[in-house]
Backbone of each chain as ProteinMPNN parsed JSONL, in Angstrom:
{"seq_chain_A": "MEERVQISILLDLYGDLLTDKQRSIMDLYFNDDLSLAEISEHTNTSRQAIFDLIKRCQKQLIEYENKLRLMEKNSQSESYKEIILNNIELLKAKVDNECLSFVEEIKRLVLEL", "coords_chain_A": {"N_chain_A": [[92.29, -16.852, -18.291], [95.995, -17.264, -17.601], [97.103, -15.666, -15.641], [100.054, -14.399, -15.996], [100.559, -15.61, -18.699], [98.934, -13.969, -19.655], [100.006, -11.312, -19.668], [102.253, -11.753, -21.334], [101.308, -11.741, -23.67], [100.593, -9.039, -23.852], [102.571, -8.154, -23.479], [103.771, -8.624, -26.158], [101.533, -7.444, -27.953], [101.445, -4.769, -26.59], [104.496, -3.767, -26.105], [106.951, -2.333, -27.63], [106.032, 0.287, -26.436], [106.788, 0.728, -24.016], [109.94, 1.892, -22.626], [112.982, 0.961, -23.406], [114.903, -0.314, -21.783], [112.603, -0.951, -19.993], [111.303, -2.816, -21.681], [113.342, -4.814, -22.054], [113.387, -5.98, -19.163], [111.095, -6.828, -18.819], [111.052, -8.839, -21.339], [112.824, -10.792, -19.831], [111.743, -11.383, -17.343], [108.882, -12.575, -18.271], [108.846, -14.036, -20.676], [111.473, -15.251, -20.483], [111.359, -16.659, -18.369], [113.121, -16.124, -16.372], [113.951, -15.45, -12.629], [113.199, -12.911, -10.128], [115.945, -12.184, -8.143], [117.895, -13.603, -9.766], [117.326, -11.687, -12.546], [118.048, -9.594, -10.719], [120.711, -10.046, -10.347], [122.194, -10.099, -13.187], [121.692, -7.753, -14.219], [122.501, -5.794, -12.624], [121.046, -4.513, -10.596], [118.897, -3.353, -7.685], [117.197, -6.342, -6.208], [114.387, -5.639, -4.964], [113.98, -2.795, -6.714], [113.62, -3.685, -9.345], [111.921, -5.414, -8.888], [109.566, -3.559, -8.103], [109.621, -2.214, -10.774], [108.188, -4.555, -12.785], [105.953, -4.149, -10.992], [104.973, -2.212, -12.186], [105.4, -1.852, -15.124], [102.869, -3.946, -15.875], [101.112, -3.139, -14.999], [100.88, -0.501, -16.3], [100.432, -1.591, -19.241], [98.12, -3.472, -18.337], [97.0, -1.401, -18.46], [96.879, 0.121, -21.355], [95.905, -1.656, -23.055], [93.199, -2.13, -21.8], [92.143, 0.443, -22.8], [93.061, 0.339, -26.042], [92.194, -1.954, -26.124], [93.642, -4.366, -28.11], [94.128, -7.121, -27.275], [91.632, -8.001, -27.185], [90.662, -7.718, -29.151], [91.785, -8.888, -31.496], [92.0, -11.459, -30.417], [88.791, -12.024, -31.399], [89.354, -11.775, -33.7], [90.834, -14.339, -34.129], [89.209, -16.21, -33.778], [86.983, -16.002, -35.205], [88.537, -16.412, -38.221], [89.167, -18.767, -37.321], [86.729, -20.481, -37.703], [85.856, -19.516, -40.5], [88.028, -20.972, -41.775], [87.609, -23.333, -40.555], [85.249, -23.902, -42.447], [85.942, -23.449, -45.176], [87.197, -26.122, -45.157], [85.385, -27.239, -44.966], [84.039, -26.752, -48.024], [85.769, -27.205, -49.758], [86.057, -29.922, -49.73], [83.293, -30.315, -51.195], [83.426, -28.874, -54.144], [84.566, -28.303, -57.666], [87.066, -29.253, -59.541], [87.682, -26.147, -60.821], [86.598, -24.523, -59.147], [88.132, -25.247, -56.871], [90.265, -24.092, -57.092], [89.77, -21.273, -56.798], [89.282, -21.174, -54.137], [91.501, -22.121, -52.61], [92.934, -20.095, -53.152], [91.399, -17.848, -51.508], [91.714, -19.419, -48.863], [94.661, -19.467, -48.223], [94.826, -16.508, -48.419], [93.556, -15.79, -46.231], [94.562, -16.815, -44.248], [96.392, -14.568, -44.135], [95.816, -12.748, -42.874]], "CA_chain_A": [[93.248, -16.77, -18.653], [96.673, -16.968, -16.088], [98.159, -13.767, -15.487], [101.408, -14.917, -16.728], [99.994, -15.937, -20.298], [98.076, -12.527, -20.43], [100.898, -10.431, -19.544], [103.406, -11.953, -22.243], [100.805, -11.748, -24.703], [100.295, -7.562, -23.583], [103.897, -7.291, -23.613], [103.854, -8.407, -27.769], [101.131, -5.901, -28.866], [102.154, -3.333, -26.306], [105.815, -3.747, -25.467], [107.25, -1.349, -28.002], [105.566, 1.707, -26.227], [107.707, 0.958, -23.226], [111.222, 2.094, -22.856], [114.009, -0.296, -23.718], [115.292, -0.988, -19.903], [111.47, -1.382, -19.187], [111.157, -4.153, -22.32], [113.792, -5.861, -21.961], [113.368, -6.666, -17.635], [110.017, -7.847, -18.627], [111.03, -10.065, -21.376], [113.347, -11.299, -19.471], [111.401, -12.241, -16.429], [107.787, -13.275, -18.301], [109.547, -14.474, -21.775], [112.662, -15.769, -20.23], [111.43, -16.814, -16.505], [114.29, -15.45, -15.208], [113.663, -14.921, -11.492], [113.665, -11.522, -9.275], [117.13, -12.63, -8.081], [118.492, -13.508, -11.437], [117.441, -10.344, -13.089], [118.887, -8.4, -10.327], [122.008, -10.056, -10.591], [122.23, -10.286, -14.803], [121.087, -6.235, -14.788], [122.845, -4.716, -11.704], [120.192, -3.703, -10.106], [118.393, -4.336, -7.035], [115.967, -6.884, -6.389], [113.291, -4.446, -4.878], [114.12, -1.925, -8.04], [113.177, -4.628, -10.399], [110.148, -5.714, -8.56], [108.656, -2.094, -8.348], [109.604, -2.141, -12.493], [107.81, -5.485, -13.623], [104.31, -4.006, -11.116], [104.34, -0.988, -12.469], [105.039, -1.934, -16.542], [101.98, -4.824, -15.597], [99.645, -2.093, -14.746], [100.76, 0.202, -17.718], [99.921, -2.933, -19.92], [96.598, -3.619, -18.587], [96.057, 0.911, -19.28], [97.509, 0.308, -22.577], [94.833, -3.204, -22.992], [91.672, -1.15, -21.401], [92.457, 1.664, -23.889], [92.921, -0.115, -27.037], [91.566, -3.876, -26.254], [94.385, -5.429, -29.156], [94.077, -8.749, -27.271], [90.257, -8.862, -27.333], [89.751, -8.099, -30.618], [92.779, -9.987, -31.998], [91.389, -13.074, -29.966], [87.748, -12.302, -31.429], [89.03, -12.595, -35.188], [91.355, -15.766, -34.643], [87.888, -17.142, -33.589], [86.271, -15.766, -36.77], [89.222, -17.424, -38.636], [88.885, -21.022, -37.171], [85.103, -20.45, -38.069], [86.11, -19.908, -41.463], [89.171, -22.01, -42.056], [86.623, -24.364, -41.319], [83.804, -24.087, -43.528], [86.722, -23.695, -46.194], [87.581, -27.191, -45.217], [84.3, -28.393, -45.692], [83.695, -26.311, -49.498], [86.61, -28.491, -50.485], [85.433, -31.243, -49.802], [82.562, -30.36, -52.527], [83.899, -28.538, -54.915], [85.137, -29.127, -59.003], [88.472, -28.103, -59.693], [87.744, -25.23, -61.088], [86.114, -23.95, -57.9], [89.053, -25.449, -55.755], [91.56, -22.406, -56.781], [89.583, -20.148, -55.729], [88.813, -21.682, -52.343], [92.654, -21.899, -52.195], [93.32, -18.786, -52.593], [90.669, -17.279, -50.079], [92.173, -19.845, -47.586], [95.662, -18.484, -48.22], [95.166, -15.069, -48.088], [92.864, -15.715, -45.056], [95.84, -17.031, -43.116], [97.902, -13.767, -44.0], [95.009, -11.69, -42.123]], "C_chain_A": [[94.52, -16.408, -17.71], [96.993, -15.599, -16.808], [99.475, -13.762, -16.269], [101.299, -14.425, -18.58], [99.323, -14.434, -20.714], [99.015, -11.774, -20.577], [102.054, -10.57, -20.441], [102.614, -11.486, -23.568], [100.793, -9.886, -25.159], [101.594, -6.784, -24.24], [104.072, -7.596, -25.305], [103.248, -7.559, -28.159], [101.752, -4.449, -28.053], [103.594, -2.841, -26.263], [107.18, -2.35, -26.369], [106.832, 0.0, -27.101], [106.561, 1.395, -24.54], [108.979, 1.069, -23.689], [112.166, 0.596, -23.081], [114.503, -1.479, -22.327], [114.32, -2.15, -19.936], [111.373, -3.26, -20.222], [111.802, -5.348, -21.736], [113.366, -6.602, -20.494], [112.079, -7.686, -17.832], [109.947, -9.158, -19.61], [111.826, -10.973, -20.348], [112.309, -12.313, -18.042], [109.414, -12.989, -17.161], [108.246, -14.463, -19.597], [110.315, -15.207, -21.594], [112.855, -16.666, -19.0], [112.02, -16.567, -15.965], [113.371, -14.977, -13.74], [114.254, -13.86, -11.186], [115.454, -11.874, -9.23], [118.241, -12.532, -9.114], [118.857, -12.077, -12.305], [118.064, -9.665, -12.667], [120.106, -8.654, -10.459], [122.473, -9.453, -12.192], [121.978, -8.382, -15.106], [121.675, -5.254, -13.264], [122.166, -4.072, -10.565], [119.281, -4.039, -8.538], [116.723, -5.169, -7.057], [114.644, -6.193, -6.548], [113.145, -3.472, -6.411], [113.068, -2.9, -9.186], [111.647, -5.388, -10.231], [108.946, -4.762, -8.786], [108.759, -1.678, -10.56], [108.788, -2.925, -13.203], [106.151, -4.778, -12.79], [103.794, -3.008, -12.338], [104.546, -1.314, -14.196], [103.539, -2.72, -16.623], [100.399, -3.743, -16.128], [99.565, -0.883, -15.859], [100.373, -0.471, -18.958], [98.69, -3.322, -20.164], [95.646, -2.2, -19.124], [95.89, 0.214, -20.544], [95.907, -1.055, -23.262], [93.613, -2.55, -22.999], [91.834, 0.267, -22.448], [92.216, 1.637, -25.074], [92.207, -1.152, -27.308], [92.166, -4.633, -27.628], [94.225, -6.724, -28.668], [92.787, -8.909, -27.613], [90.203, -8.722, -28.895], [90.629, -8.783, -31.843], [91.86, -11.486, -31.314], [89.859, -13.297, -30.718], [87.65, -12.259, -32.924], [90.292, -13.525, -35.277], [89.927, -16.711, -34.217], [86.977, -17.443, -34.839], [86.497, -16.788, -38.064], [89.297, -18.953, -38.786], [87.697, -20.969, -37.719], [85.086, -20.821, -39.733], [86.962, -20.564, -42.328], [88.331, -23.783, -42.2], [85.813, -24.971, -42.596], [84.576, -24.068, -44.88], [87.1, -25.184, -46.414], [86.182, -27.779, -45.927], [83.739, -28.253, -47.562], [84.94, -27.235, -50.218], [86.535, -29.557, -51.043], [84.096, -31.359, -50.921], [82.373, -30.116, -54.038], [84.545, -28.854, -55.932], [86.615, -28.325, -58.565], [89.215, -26.843, -59.684], [87.498, -24.289, -60.109], [87.477, -23.831, -56.472], [90.455, -24.285, -55.794], [91.149, -21.516, -56.318], [89.346, -20.135, -54.382], [90.207, -21.624, -51.936], [93.445, -21.12, -51.786], [92.821, -17.461, -51.546], [91.339, -17.851, -48.902], [93.829, -18.93, -47.298], [95.83, -17.313, -48.075], [94.235, -14.716, -46.695], [93.668, -15.739, -43.432], [96.947, -16.148, -43.312], [97.212, -12.862, -43.34], [95.793, -12.107, -40.917]], "O_chain_A": [[94.381, -15.405, -17.009], [97.069, -14.946, -17.849], [99.698, -12.959, -17.176], [101.695, -13.506, -19.297], [99.255, -13.944, -21.842], [99.103, -11.347, -21.729], [102.881, -9.658, -20.439], [103.229, -10.903, -24.461], [100.922, -9.449, -26.302], [101.794, -5.773, -24.914], [104.602, -6.633, -25.857], [103.851, -6.672, -28.763], [102.285, -3.46, -28.556], [103.862, -1.644, -26.371], [108.025, -1.693, -25.76], [107.677, 0.881, -27.257], [106.974, 2.478, -24.125], [109.345, 0.607, -24.77], [111.834, -0.57, -22.87], [114.468, -2.683, -22.072], [114.499, -3.368, -19.93], [111.375, -4.394, -19.742], [111.343, -6.362, -21.21], [113.008, -7.776, -20.582], [111.922, -8.807, -17.348], [109.319, -10.18, -19.338], [111.256, -12.033, -20.087], [112.249, -13.533, -17.897], [108.829, -13.82, -16.467], [107.983, -15.655, -19.436], [110.276, -16.155, -22.378], [113.88, -17.23, -18.614], [111.779, -16.651, -14.761], [112.342, -14.302, -13.776], [115.382, -13.55, -11.571], [116.124, -11.799, -10.26], [119.146, -11.712, -9.264], [119.926, -11.554, -12.619], [118.777, -8.943, -13.363], [120.843, -7.696, -10.696], [123.074, -8.381, -12.272], [122.13, -7.909, -16.233], [121.212, -4.147, -12.992], [122.655, -3.267, -9.773], [119.046, -5.239, -8.392], [115.648, -4.865, -7.573], [113.953, -6.073, -7.559], [112.123, -3.576, -7.089], [111.954, -2.614, -9.626], [110.737, -5.739, -10.983], [107.86, -4.943, -9.337], [108.008, -1.015, -11.275], [108.418, -2.441, -14.272], [105.164, -4.752, -13.526], [102.801, -2.981, -13.065], [103.53, -0.888, -14.744], [102.819, -2.193, -17.471], [99.448, -3.654, -16.905], [98.507, -0.385, -16.245], [99.921, 0.292, -19.811], [98.11, -3.521, -21.231], [94.577, -1.951, -19.681], [94.793, -0.276, -20.812], [95.044, -0.631, -24.032], [92.979, -2.382, -24.04], [90.893, 1.029, -22.224], [91.441, 2.451, -25.576], [91.654, -1.385, -28.383], [91.425, -5.398, -28.247], [94.16, -7.604, -29.527], [92.54, -9.876, -28.333], [89.745, -9.557, -29.673], [90.159, -9.124, -32.928], [91.217, -12.31, -31.963], [89.478, -14.465, -30.784], [86.617, -12.501, -33.549], [90.86, -13.575, -36.369], [89.862, -17.916, -34.464], [86.476, -18.466, -35.306], [85.717, -17.505, -38.692], [89.405, -19.824, -39.649], [87.714, -21.825, -38.603], [84.609, -21.831, -40.249], [86.69, -20.724, -43.518], [88.308, -24.718, -43.0], [85.796, -25.972, -43.313], [83.992, -24.628, -45.809], [87.314, -25.596, -47.555], [85.976, -28.447, -46.94], [83.252, -29.161, -48.235], [84.751, -27.878, -51.251], [86.755, -30.052, -52.148], [83.904, -32.446, -51.466], [81.661, -30.681, -54.868], [85.349, -29.75, -55.677], [87.026, -27.439, -57.815], [90.27, -26.423, -59.207], [88.127, -23.232, -60.143], [87.716, -22.984, -55.611], [91.244, -23.864, -54.949], [91.763, -20.821, -55.509], [89.237, -19.152, -53.649], [90.353, -21.068, -50.848], [94.242, -21.063, -50.85], [93.457, -16.54, -51.033], [91.604, -17.11, -47.955], [94.061, -18.058, -46.46], [96.895, -16.89, -47.625], [94.202, -13.595, -46.188], [93.572, -15.214, -42.323], [98.1, -16.416, -42.975], [97.921, -11.896, -43.058], [95.593, -11.561, -39.832]]}, "seq_chain_B": "MEERVQISILLDLYGDLLTDKQRSIMDLYFNDDLSLAEISEHTNTSRQAIFDLIKRCQKQLIEYENKLRLMEKNSQSESYKEIILNNIELLKAKVDNECLSFVEEIKRLVLEL", "coords_chain_B": {"N_chain_B": [[98.712, 9.343, -48.655], [96.804, 12.45, -47.726], [98.097, 14.65, -45.368], [95.99, 15.142, -43.248], [94.232, 13.925, -43.288], [95.626, 11.584, -42.912], [96.329, 11.979, -40.082], [93.656, 12.098, -39.194], [92.976, 9.083, -39.158], [94.754, 8.082, -37.596], [93.975, 9.193, -35.28], [91.066, 7.945, -34.517], [92.49, 5.19, -33.921], [94.456, 5.461, -32.072], [93.491, 7.324, -30.501], [92.483, 7.328, -27.825], [94.769, 6.741, -26.376], [95.387, 9.339, -25.916], [94.755, 11.781, -23.135], [91.006, 13.427, -22.485], [90.702, 15.866, -23.059], [92.783, 16.675, -24.541], [92.019, 14.824, -26.94], [89.471, 15.914, -27.489], [90.205, 18.13, -28.738], [91.745, 17.726, -30.599], [90.096, 15.957, -32.025], [87.936, 18.409, -32.443], [89.59, 19.752, -34.729], [90.514, 18.433, -36.566], [88.298, 16.236, -37.102], [85.654, 17.812, -36.882], [86.407, 19.8, -38.278], [87.137, 22.857, -37.572], [88.356, 25.484, -37.098], [91.414, 27.356, -35.544], [91.238, 29.402, -34.614], [88.275, 28.856, -33.874], [88.532, 26.762, -32.25], [89.564, 27.995, -30.319], [87.681, 30.279, -29.033], [86.093, 28.573, -28.286], [87.0, 26.571, -26.468], [87.927, 28.552, -24.992], [90.405, 28.845, -24.534], [93.937, 30.132, -25.406], [94.789, 30.855, -28.956], [97.515, 30.006, -29.783], [97.925, 28.881, -27.542], [96.178, 26.121, -28.05], [97.142, 25.733, -30.887], [99.809, 24.739, -30.299], [99.229, 22.166, -29.042], [97.921, 20.941, -30.683], [99.976, 20.783, -32.772], [101.675, 18.656, -30.93], [100.125, 16.759, -30.159], [99.529, 15.612, -32.692], [102.215, 14.961, -33.119], [102.462, 13.248, -31.119], [101.167, 11.121, -31.83], [102.323, 10.137, -34.354], [104.122, 9.096, -33.274], [103.174, 6.678, -31.677], [102.059, 5.376, -33.766], [104.842, 4.532, -35.425], [105.478, 2.858, -33.887], [103.52, 0.715, -32.756], [102.444, 0.628, -35.648], [99.545, -0.08, -36.214], [97.593, 1.282, -38.521], [98.951, 0.548, -40.234], [98.935, -2.285, -40.658], [95.977, -2.405, -40.94], [95.875, -1.518, -42.714], [97.085, -2.737, -44.665], [95.465, -5.56, -44.393], [93.07, -4.817, -44.702], [93.196, -4.972, -47.832], [93.614, -7.731, -48.414], [91.514, -8.708, -47.499], [89.509, -6.97, -49.552], [90.477, -8.622, -51.809], [90.365, -11.325, -51.046], [86.784, -11.352, -50.914], [86.231, -10.156, -53.255], [87.297, -12.912, -54.749], [85.552, -14.568, -53.381], [82.983, -13.591, -54.473], [83.469, -14.286, -57.102], [83.459, -17.295, -56.712], [81.184, -17.773, -55.65], [79.51, -17.361, -58.055], [79.972, -19.571, -59.294], [79.615, -22.205, -57.819], [77.139, -24.986, -56.348], [73.755, -24.677, -54.66], [73.942, -26.273, -52.215], [76.53, -25.727, -51.759], [76.62, -22.767, -51.994], [75.599, -22.4, -49.666], [78.295, -22.457, -47.797], [79.76, -20.438, -48.52], [78.803, -18.213, -48.603], [78.5, -17.912, -45.622], [81.318, -17.99, -45.028], [81.696, -15.838, -46.698], [79.98, -13.845, -44.659], [81.37, -13.483, -42.021], [83.775, -13.036, -43.137], [83.679, -10.158, -43.345], [83.656, -9.481, -40.457], [85.793, -9.348, -39.955]], "CA_chain_B": [[97.378, 10.08, -48.122], [97.053, 13.525, -47.225], [98.417, 14.417, -43.837], [94.862, 15.869, -42.33], [93.086, 12.265, -43.482], [96.033, 10.481, -41.795], [95.686, 12.564, -38.855], [92.614, 11.286, -38.882], [92.651, 8.002, -38.782], [95.644, 7.9, -36.595], [92.75, 9.426, -34.082], [90.55, 7.027, -34.729], [93.382, 4.363, -33.807], [94.983, 6.198, -30.729], [92.795, 8.466, -29.593], [91.825, 6.723, -26.632], [96.142, 6.902, -25.79], [95.359, 11.083, -25.564], [94.18, 13.014, -22.456], [89.701, 14.058, -22.925], [91.468, 17.329, -23.513], [93.606, 16.611, -25.817], [91.63, 13.905, -27.874], [88.701, 16.7, -27.912], [91.008, 19.592, -29.408], [92.058, 17.206, -31.606], [88.322, 16.241, -32.399], [87.222, 19.508, -32.819], [90.513, 20.207, -35.322], [90.56, 17.307, -37.568], [87.364, 15.772, -37.869], [84.935, 18.688, -37.292], [87.284, 20.806, -39.127], [86.942, 24.199, -36.923], [89.985, 26.302, -36.889], [92.203, 26.831, -34.951], [90.598, 30.863, -33.813], [86.873, 28.863, -33.346], [88.783, 25.966, -31.097], [90.303, 28.713, -29.424], [86.657, 30.77, -28.637], [85.087, 27.44, -27.733], [87.481, 26.119, -25.222], [88.157, 29.589, -23.691], [92.286, 29.209, -24.658], [94.917, 30.614, -26.333], [95.02, 30.225, -30.189], [99.039, 29.329, -29.616], [97.814, 26.974, -26.932], [95.864, 25.104, -28.791], [98.34, 25.41, -32.352], [101.025, 23.738, -29.514], [98.121, 21.221, -28.238], [97.62, 20.102, -31.775], [101.212, 19.962, -32.926], [102.84, 17.73, -29.731], [99.673, 15.564, -30.395], [99.761, 15.05, -33.903], [103.91, 13.934, -33.102], [102.659, 11.699, -30.489], [100.044, 9.991, -32.278], [102.731, 9.458, -35.252], [105.252, 8.03, -32.555], [102.16, 5.926, -31.416], [102.24, 4.14, -34.942], [105.758, 4.408, -35.667], [105.888, 1.796, -32.644], [102.51, -0.117, -32.768], [101.694, -0.016, -36.867], [98.157, -0.441, -36.383], [96.895, 1.956, -39.746], [99.684, -0.277, -41.563], [98.472, -3.156, -40.293], [94.856, -2.423, -40.642], [95.856, -1.017, -44.802], [97.36, -4.609, -45.928], [94.498, -6.792, -43.984], [91.888, -4.65, -45.888], [93.98, -5.429, -48.817], [93.417, -9.254, -48.738], [89.936, -8.681, -47.507], [89.405, -7.075, -50.757], [90.948, -9.556, -52.648], [89.26, -12.504, -50.662], [85.737, -11.142, -51.211], [85.99, -10.21, -55.055], [87.014, -14.083, -55.138], [84.456, -15.092, -53.124], [81.874, -13.258, -55.35], [83.541, -15.401, -58.275], [83.188, -18.381, -55.994], [79.004, -17.514, -55.679], [78.515, -17.694, -59.238], [80.133, -21.158, -60.026], [78.858, -22.964, -57.229], [75.741, -25.115, -56.513], [73.286, -24.175, -53.665], [74.247, -26.855, -50.822], [78.241, -24.822, -51.606], [76.606, -21.174, -51.516], [75.566, -21.939, -48.393], [79.516, -22.751, -46.671], [80.163, -19.429, -49.194], [77.72, -17.306, -47.995], [78.515, -17.93, -44.381], [82.843, -17.365, -45.188], [81.402, -14.234, -46.574], [79.734, -13.077, -43.443], [82.279, -13.9, -41.482], [85.058, -12.581, -43.758], [82.967, -9.25, -43.182], [83.549, -9.403, -39.361], [87.048, -9.737, -39.137]], "C_chain_B": [[97.862, 11.505, -48.088], [96.92, 13.559, -45.591], [97.24, 14.46, -42.745], [93.87, 14.365, -42.682], [94.188, 11.511, -42.535], [96.103, 10.853, -40.275], [94.329, 11.87, -37.906], [92.443, 10.006, -38.515], [93.312, 7.5, -37.274], [95.123, 8.221, -35.214], [92.399, 8.628, -33.435], [91.368, 5.464, -33.819], [93.965, 4.202, -32.362], [94.706, 6.901, -29.978], [92.99, 8.89, -27.948], [93.455, 6.984, -25.509], [95.951, 8.634, -25.027], [94.956, 11.205, -24.128], [92.478, 13.232, -23.139], [90.14, 15.2, -23.602], [91.968, 17.465, -24.853], [92.487, 16.049, -27.501], [90.134, 15.306, -28.048], [88.804, 17.909, -28.833], [90.821, 18.757, -30.646], [90.675, 16.996, -32.742], [87.879, 17.151, -33.869], [88.098, 20.163, -34.642], [90.506, 19.505, -36.778], [89.467, 16.664, -38.21], [85.435, 16.581, -37.499], [85.203, 19.746, -38.027], [86.924, 22.07, -38.706], [88.435, 24.638, -37.016], [90.234, 26.681, -35.964], [91.406, 28.66, -33.546], [88.806, 30.469, -33.27], [87.206, 28.131, -32.264], [88.946, 26.817, -29.819], [89.481, 29.5, -28.476], [85.96, 29.576, -27.994], [85.214, 27.127, -26.691], [88.032, 27.205, -24.46], [90.014, 29.44, -23.815], [92.626, 29.715, -25.499], [94.627, 30.587, -27.609], [96.804, 29.758, -29.953], [99.17, 27.981, -28.389], [97.645, 25.772, -27.586], [96.54, 25.206, -30.299], [99.062, 24.711, -31.62], [100.121, 22.519, -29.339], [98.124, 20.204, -29.534], [98.967, 19.316, -32.362], [101.569, 19.09, -32.077], [101.076, 16.508, -29.86], [99.609, 14.806, -31.294], [101.491, 14.325, -34.142], [103.509, 13.007, -32.611], [101.665, 10.558, -31.01], [100.99, 9.704, -33.578], [103.801, 8.258, -34.521], [104.353, 6.782, -31.939], [102.158, 4.674, -32.543], [103.412, 3.918, -35.452], [105.792, 3.18, -34.747], [104.765, 0.793, -33.181], [101.869, 0.179, -34.691], [100.548, -0.554, -37.131], [97.424, 0.503, -37.669], [97.79, 1.038, -40.627], [99.361, -1.524, -41.921], [97.206, -3.382, -41.016], [94.735, -2.076, -42.536], [95.604, -2.245, -45.082], [96.032, -5.609, -45.179], [93.117, -6.029, -44.769], [92.124, -4.466, -47.411], [93.331, -6.5, -48.954], [91.922, -9.122, -48.14], [89.573, -8.588, -48.613], [89.021, -8.54, -51.43], [90.218, -10.935, -52.488], [87.833, -12.294, -51.073], [85.545, -10.629, -52.903], [86.513, -12.356, -54.921], [86.105, -15.065, -54.337], [82.917, -14.942, -54.377], [81.957, -14.031, -56.808], [83.068, -16.497, -58.334], [81.622, -19.097, -56.344], [78.764, -18.344, -57.277], [79.326, -19.391, -59.998], [79.848, -22.152, -59.117], [77.56, -23.198, -57.008], [75.165, -24.797, -54.932], [73.778, -24.88, -52.558], [76.074, -25.867, -50.885], [78.065, -23.277, -51.247], [76.436, -21.353, -50.327], [76.938, -21.58, -47.219], [80.021, -21.391, -47.247], [80.039, -18.274, -48.536], [78.214, -16.479, -46.322], [80.073, -17.392, -44.699], [82.315, -15.961, -45.476], [81.094, -13.079, -45.546], [80.433, -12.62, -42.4], [83.839, -13.171, -42.122], [84.983, -10.551, -43.074], [83.041, -8.761, -41.816], [84.67, -8.857, -38.837], [87.55, -8.141, -39.14]], "O_chain_B": [[99.026, 11.817, -48.34], [96.174, 12.955, -44.82], [97.368, 13.979, -41.619], [92.827, 14.072, -42.096], [93.809, 10.901, -41.536], [95.934, 10.017, -39.388], [94.102, 11.439, -36.775], [91.748, 9.768, -37.527], [92.826, 6.907, -36.311], [95.593, 7.738, -34.183], [92.789, 8.295, -32.316], [90.629, 4.771, -33.119], [93.973, 3.185, -31.668], [95.305, 7.226, -28.953], [93.327, 9.848, -27.253], [93.424, 7.291, -24.317], [96.309, 8.975, -23.9], [94.697, 10.025, -23.891], [92.492, 13.223, -24.37], [89.853, 15.375, -24.787], [91.668, 18.115, -25.854], [92.311, 16.602, -28.586], [89.969, 15.482, -29.255], [87.924, 18.499, -29.46], [89.989, 18.972, -31.528], [90.37, 17.58, -33.782], [87.667, 17.023, -35.075], [87.478, 20.788, -35.503], [90.493, 20.073, -37.87], [89.415, 16.461, -39.423], [84.359, 16.053, -37.78], [84.352, 20.554, -38.4], [86.243, 22.623, -39.57], [89.444, 23.934, -36.979], [89.363, 26.512, -35.112], [91.238, 28.805, -32.335], [88.122, 31.236, -32.593], [86.597, 28.385, -31.225], [88.616, 26.527, -28.669], [89.915, 29.672, -27.337], [85.189, 29.831, -27.069], [84.329, 27.145, -25.835], [88.577, 26.972, -23.381], [90.726, 30.063, -23.026], [91.905, 29.913, -26.478], [93.593, 29.924, -27.536], [96.835, 28.545, -30.159], [99.823, 26.948, -28.245], [98.382, 24.798, -27.739], [96.11, 24.229, -30.912], [99.205, 23.628, -32.187], [100.806, 21.581, -29.745], [98.283, 18.985, -29.464], [99.192, 18.111, -32.476], [102.07, 18.245, -32.819], [101.259, 15.339, -29.52], [99.605, 13.582, -31.163], [101.864, 13.508, -34.984], [103.771, 11.895, -33.069], [101.513, 9.405, -30.607], [100.435, 8.788, -34.184], [104.155, 7.141, -34.899], [105.035, 5.783, -31.714], [102.226, 3.464, -32.332], [103.344, 2.918, -36.167], [106.456, 2.32, -35.326], [105.124, 0.031, -34.079], [100.701, -0.166, -34.869], [100.365, -1.358, -38.046], [96.233, 0.193, -37.634], [97.369, 0.769, -41.752], [99.406, -1.963, -43.07], [97.134, -4.397, -41.709], [93.821, -2.327, -43.322], [94.599, -2.815, -45.508], [95.818, -6.603, -45.874], [92.264, -6.706, -45.344], [91.316, -3.872, -48.124], [92.328, -6.405, -49.661], [91.164, -9.824, -48.808], [89.218, -9.627, -49.17], [88.007, -9.227, -51.553], [89.644, -11.556, -53.384], [87.491, -13.253, -51.763], [84.529, -10.914, -53.537], [85.499, -13.023, -55.128], [85.977, -16.243, -54.668], [82.179, -15.791, -54.878], [80.994, -14.337, -57.512], [82.453, -16.974, -59.288], [81.146, -20.107, -56.862], [78.172, -19.38, -57.578], [79.064, -19.993, -61.039], [79.806, -23.248, -59.678], [76.711, -22.331, -57.213], [75.992, -24.673, -54.028], [74.153, -24.1, -51.683], [76.57, -25.465, -49.833], [78.836, -22.605, -50.562], [77.037, -20.563, -49.6], [76.872, -20.854, -46.227], [80.869, -20.932, -46.482], [80.886, -17.533, -48.038], [78.28, -15.308, -45.949], [80.12, -16.164, -44.619], [82.444, -15.039, -44.67], [81.57, -11.946, -45.463], [80.217, -11.529, -41.872], [84.808, -12.893, -41.416], [85.897, -9.904, -42.563], [82.566, -7.635, -41.674], [84.798, -8.186, -37.813], [88.597, -7.822, -38.578]]}, "name": "protein", "num_of_chains": 2, "seq": "MEERVQISILLDLYGDLLTDKQRSIMDLYFNDDLSLAEISEHTNTSRQAIFDLIKRCQKQLIEYENKLRLMEKNSQSESYKEIILNNIELLKAKVDNECLSFVEEIKRLVLELMEERVQISILLDLYGDLLTDKQRSIMDLYFNDDLSLAEISEHTNTSRQAIFDLIKRCQKQLIEYENKLRLMEKNSQSESYKEIILNNIELLKAKVDNECLSFVEEIKRLVLEL"}
């Protein structure tokens, strides 16, 4: 996975563990795609301080993932859900109307997981 | 939910974010059900220091839950899974052998989620 995409996912999973200021600057850089110079101007902070903060937070987010593994677990769950949904579609084509309502309910709930 | 049970679940979810020493003492108190006096003797640390550490870690675990809400999300997922599995059992009683293999595969994967 591209590092930028990975950090953006980790930010979504663990961003609430950062301070508001850290979270906001990480959002500007990784989600809004602003440059260091733009963030520096926008926040009235030196380019070097922004660079250091981003590097520090990146390291922190990776440490959270190494400990809690939420990205890894989510990715595995999504793979399972995809196979479940494929099986549900195959099943829908084969069952009668009475069974179809159970299958539709299962599908609805799997999508909520 | 009883506080002791709640802390034990939070310890399972967020314990890796504590230090090894904190994790170990929290385990002795909440999972192995040792008293403060027993942990104090076991770790060669004052009873007051153990008490303070436990209170501090409890607060920390609750803060993690307030930010990441893993316990809340897990509990909701478990409720959904229970209804899915009930629907699967109802469906199993109604479908023919060909469909049954799809239903069994769906059940197997839901249990992996």
